[in-house]
C-alpha positions as CSV (number, residue, x, y, z in Angstrom):
1,M,11.4,5.3,9.5
2,I,9.1,2.8,10.9
3,R,7.4,0.6,8.3
4,T,3.9,-0.5,9.3
5,K,2.3,-3.7,8.3
6,N,0.1,-1.7,5.9
7,A,3.0,0.0,4.3
8,R,4.8,-3.3,3.7
9,K,1.6,-4.8,2.2
10,R,1.3,-1.7,-0.1
11,T,4.9,-2.2,-1.3
12,V,4.3,-5.9,-1.9
13,D,1.2,-5.1,-4.0
14,L,3.1,-2.5,-6.0
15,V,6.0,-4.9,-6.7
16,K,3.7,-7.9,-7.4
17,G,1.7,-5.8,-9.8
18,K,4.8,-4.5,-11.6
19,V,6.1,-8.1,-12.0
20,K,2.8,-9.4,-13.3
21,R,2.5,-6.5,-15.8
22,S,6.0,-7.2,-17.1
23,V,5.6,-11.0,-17.3
24,G,2.1,-10.9,-18.9
25,P,3.2,-9.7,-22.3
26,L,6.2,-12.1,-22.4
27,R,3.8,-15.0,-21.8
28,R,1.1,-13.5,-24.1
29,D,-1.2,-13.6,-21.1
30,D,-3.6,-10.7,-21.1
31,R,-5.2,-11.8,-17.8
32,L,-1.9,-11.7,-16.0
33,K,-1.2,-8.2,-17.3
34,A,-4.6,-7.1,-16.1
35,E,-4.1,-8.6,-12.7
36,G,-0.8,-6.6,-12.5
37,R,-2.7,-3.4,-13.2
38,V,-5.2,-4.2,-10.5
39,D,-2.4,-5.0,-7.9
40,Q,-0.6,-1.8,-8.7
41,G,-3.8,0.2,-8.4
42,V,-4.6,-1.4,-5.1
43,G,-1.1,-0.5,-3.8
44,K,-1.3,3.1,-5.0
45,S,-4.8,3.6,-3.7
46,E,-3.9,2.4,-0.2
47,A,-1.1,5.0,0.2
48,P,-3.3,8.0,1.0
49,V,-5.5,6.0,3.4
50,N,-2.5,4.7,5.3
51,R,-0.9,8.1,5.6
52,R,-4.1,9.5,7.0
53,S,-4.6,6.7,9.5
54,G,-1.0,7.1,10.7
55,K,-1.5,10.8,11.3
56,A,-4.7,10.2,13.1
57,G,-3.1,7.7,15.4
58,Y,-0.3,10.1,16.1
59,V,-2.8,12.9,17.0
60,L,-4.8,10.6,19.3
61,T,-1.6,9.5,21.0
62,Q,-0.6,13.1,21.6
63,V,-4.1,14.0,23.0
64,G,-4.0,11.0,25.2
65,N,-0.6,12.0,26.6
66,A,-1.7,15.6,27.1
67,L,-4.7,14.4,29.1
68,K,-2.6,12.2,31.4
69,W,-1.0,15.3,33.0
C-alpha cells in the first residue's frame, strides 16, 4: 500500500495526540491533555477527506488514460 504524505501526517497527528493525552495526566497538565484531544481529532477528521481525494485522483487518472486512446 502506498502511503501518501497526507496519510503519514494523519498518523503522526494520531500518535502525537495519544502521547500528549497519556502524558498530560502524569504531569497534571490539563492543557497538554486537551492538546492531545485536539491532535487526535484532527487526525481522525482528515481520514475521510484523504480517502475521498485519493479516489477522486484515481478516477481522474482513469478518465485521462481513457481519453488518450
